[in-house]
C-alpha positions in Angstrom: 0.0 0.0 0.0 1.4 3.4 -1.1 2.0 6.1 1.5 2.6 8.9 -1.0 1.5 9.9 -4.4 2.5 12.6 -6.9 1.5 14.0 -10.2 4.6 15.0 -12.3 4.5 17.1 -15.5 7.7 16.9 -17.4 8.6 19.6 -20.0 11.3 19.7 -22.7 12.1 17.3 -25.5 10.3 14.4 -23.9 8.1 13.0 -26.6 9.4 10.8 -29.4 12.5 9.9 -27.4 11.4 6.8 -25.5 10.5 8.8 -22.3 7.4 6.8 -21.6 9.2 3.4 -21.8 12.1 4.8 -19.7 9.5 5.9 -17.1 7.8 2.6 -17.0 11.1 0.7 -16.6 12.2 3.0 -13.8 8.8 2.7 -12.1 9.1 -1.1 -12.2 12.6 -0.9 -10.7 11.3 1.2 -7.8 8.1 -0.8 -7.4 6.0 2.3 -8.1 2.4 2.1 -9.4 0.5 4.5 -11.6 0.8 5.6 -15.2 2.7 7.8 -17.8 1.2 9.4 -20.9 2.0 12.0 -23.5 -0.1 15.2 -23.4 -1.2 17.2 -26.4 0.9 20.2 -25.3 4.2 18.2 -25.8 4.7 17.4 -22.1 4.6 14.0 -20.3 2.3 13.4 -17.3 3.1 10.9 -14.7 0.9 9.8 -11.8 3.0 7.7 -9.3 2.2 6.0 -6.0 4.7 4.4 -3.6 6.9 5.1 -0.6 8.3 8.5 -0.3 12.0 7.4 -0.6 11.3 5.4 -3.7 9.2 8.2 -5.3 12.1 10.6 -4.6 14.6 8.3 -6.4 12.1 7.8 -9.3 11.7 11.6 -9.6 15.4 12.2 -9.7 15.7 9.6 -12.5 12.9 11.3 -14.5 14.7 14.7 -14.2 17.5 13.1 -16.4 15.3 10.9 -18.6 16.6 8.7 -21.4 19.7 9.7 -23.4 17.8 11.4 -26.3 15.5 13.4 -24.0 16.2 16.9 -22.7 14.2 17.7 -19.6 13.8 21.4 -19.0 11.4 21.4 -16.1 9.6 19.0 -13.8 6.5 20.2 -11.9 5.6 18.0 -9.0 2.3 18.1 -7.1 2.1 15.8 -4.0 -1.2 14.0 -3.5 -2.9 11.6 -1.1 -2.5 8.0 -2.6 -5.7 6.4 -3.8 -4.1 2.9 -4.0 -6.1 2.1 -7.1 -3.3 1.0 -9.4 -2.1 -2.5 -9.7 0.9 -1.8 -11.8 2.6 1.0 -13.8 1.2 1.4 -17.3 1.7 3.6 -20.4 -1.6 5.3 -21.2 -2.5 6.6 -24.7 
């Protein structure tokens, strides 16, 4: 059961560079549940639930992203976890 949740909006060159797959791989490494998806404005949205220490490590990895990405900004909004996700998925 997750004790923290956050919504992350990632700006920069983050679409068309494998960012969603990178995010999903990192979420699985950390045992985080939620989703990642591309938004129409060119950003990537992540909703993540897990322990605070694992979420912080996950967020730090997202600030770098995969090698072809260029992250300019990450906006993080902390939320109460809903514990409704069974895994971490890529949404379309």
